[in-house]
N, C-alpha and C positions, 0 to 999 in steps of 0.2 A: 811640191814633193821635196822633202828635205834630205832623207836618207833612204837608200835601198838596203834591205837585209836579205841575204841569201842563206837559207838553212839547207844543209846538204848532208846526206848519208854517204856521200862519195861512192866508193865501191863496196861499202859494208853490206852485211846481210839484212834481211827483213826487219830484224830487231832494231837496227839503226834507223830504218825508215819509220818504224813505229815511234822511235825517239824523236824524229823530225815532227811527226804529228803531235806528240805530247809537248814538245817545245813550242810549237805554234800555238797550241791552246794556252800554255803558260804565258806567252807574250800577249795574247789577246786579253787575258785577265789583267795583266800588269798595266797595259797602256790605258785602260779605262781609269785607273787610279790616278794617273798623272795628266789626264786631259789630252792625250794624243790619239791619233787615228791610225789604225793598221789595216792596210788593204792588200789582198792577195792579187798580185799582178800576173804571176806565172806559176804553173805547177807541172812538174815532171813526175808522172806516176810510175810505180814499180810494177810493170806488167799489168795483170788483172787483179792484183792483191787488194786494191783500194787504198794502198798506203803511198804516201808521197816520197819519192827518192830525193827530190829537192823542191823548195818553194822559194819564190822571189816575192818579197813584201815591200810595200811602200810605207814608210813611217813618216807621218805628216803632223805638223804642228810648229811650235817655235823651234828655230834652228838649234839653240843652245840646249833646250829641253830634250830634243831628239838625240843630240850627241851624247848627253849625259845618260840617257836611257839605253842607247844602243851600245856604247863603248864597252861596258863590262861583259857583253856577250861575244865580242869579236874574238875568234880563235877556235880552239878545240873545246867542245863540250863533252863531258864524261857523264854517262848515265849508268849508275851501278844498280843492277837489278837482275834477279834470275829471269831467264827468258820466259816471257808470257806466251810465246809462240811454240817453244820446244821445251816443255817442263823438265826433261831429263838432261838438257844440254848443260855441260859444266861451266860454260862461260857466263860471267856476270858483268863484264865491262863492255859498254857499247859507246862508240865514238861518233860524234857529229861535228860538223864544221859550220861556223858562222862567219860570213864575209860581209863587209860593209862597203857600200859604194856611195860616195857623195855626188851631188850635182856638179857637173863640170863647169868651168868658167864660161861666161857667155861667149867669149871669143872662139871657143871650141866649135860652136855651132856653124861658124862660117867655113870650117874645114870638112864639113860632113855633108854627104848627099843623102836625103831622106826619100823613101818610097813607102807608099801605103798599099795595103793589099788585104784580102780577106783572110781572117784567121782560120787556120786549119786544125788548131788544137782545141783543148777544153775552153769553155767560155760561153757555151750555149748557142742556141739557134740564132739569136740576134747577132752575136759576134761573127758568125759564119756568113751572114747575109750582107754585112756592111764592111767597108774597108777600115777596120780598126787596128789591124796589125801594122807594125812599122818596122822597116828594115833601114838601119843606119849604116852607111859605109864611109870610112875615113879615106878621103880621096888620095892622100899622099902614100898611104901604105896598102890600101886595098882591103884592110881589115873591115869586117862587117858583123853585125849582130841583128837578129830578128826577135821582136817581142810582140806577142799577140794575146796574152792571157787576160787582159782587162777589156771590158766593153768600152772603155774610154780611150779614144785615140790619143788624147793628150797625155794620159797616164802611161800608155805604151811608148809614146815618143820620149817622155822624160826618162823612163826606165832604159830605153835603148841608148840614149845619149850617155847616161851615167855608166852603163856597162861597157859601151864602146870606149869611153874615155879611160876606164880602168884597163881595158884590153890594149889600148894604144900605149899607155904608160908602161905596162908590163913588157910590151914589145920593145920599147925604147931602152928599158933597163936590162934586157936579157943579155946584153954583152958583158955585164959586170959579174965577175966570178962570185963576189960576196953576195950579191942579190940572189944568184942561183943557189948558193949554199943555204941561205936563209929560207928560201922557198922549199928546198928539199927537207930541211929540218922541220918546217911547218907540216909537211905532208906525213912525216914520221912521228908526229907528236903523240905522246902517251902520258899516262898519269904523272903528275909532277908539276913543276913550275909553268909548263906550257899550257896547262889546262886552265881555261878562262873561268869556267863554272862547273860545278858538280851537282848532279841531281841523283836522288836515291829512291828506290822502290817503285812499285807500280803506280803510285799516285804522283810520281815525278816531283817529289819534294826537294826544294833547293837546300843543299847541304851547307 
C-alpha cells in the first residue's frame, strides 16, 4: 500500500456526500488509465441515505506514480452544480475534502501496539466472522485508531498504521501556533487558490 486517500464531506449536507460518491467514481475511472489499483478500505455512511459521508481508499502501485496521481486532489474539492437532491435549493457550490496519508517509516511500527478484532462495521458477513479489524495504539501518547473496512487484515493494518502516524504527527505539531492557523484556514477553505480541483455539473466533469 503506497498512499491512503480519505474523501470526506466533513459536516456538509447530503449533496456533499453525493459529491464524495461522484469523486470516488471519478477516481476509479482515472486509476485504470495509469495502471494503479484503488481499494475501498473504510466507509462511513450518512445515516440510511446510502451516501458516503467519508471513504478511506488505498491507492496501490508504483510509489512515484501514486504520488503524482494523488497529489493534485489533496485539499478542498469544489463541485459546482444545482442540487440533484433539492431542485429548488439556491446553493450550487458543494465542498469536499481530500486528505492523503503516506505509509509511516518502518521504525514507527516498534512504537505501536496492534490488536486484532472482529469488524463491527460494513464489510460483509466474512469480515464480521473473522478478526480482520485492527486497532493500533501509539504507546507513548495513548493515541489509537481502529480500521476494519477491508476483508484483508493486512490492508487494515497498513491503513491503521498510516492513520495513526498522521494522528501522532498532528498531536506533536499542535503546540505550534502557525500550524494551528494553517489547519484553521484549511477548514474554512472556499473557492479560490485553496481549491485543489473543480468539478462541474451532474456528470461531475473536471473543470
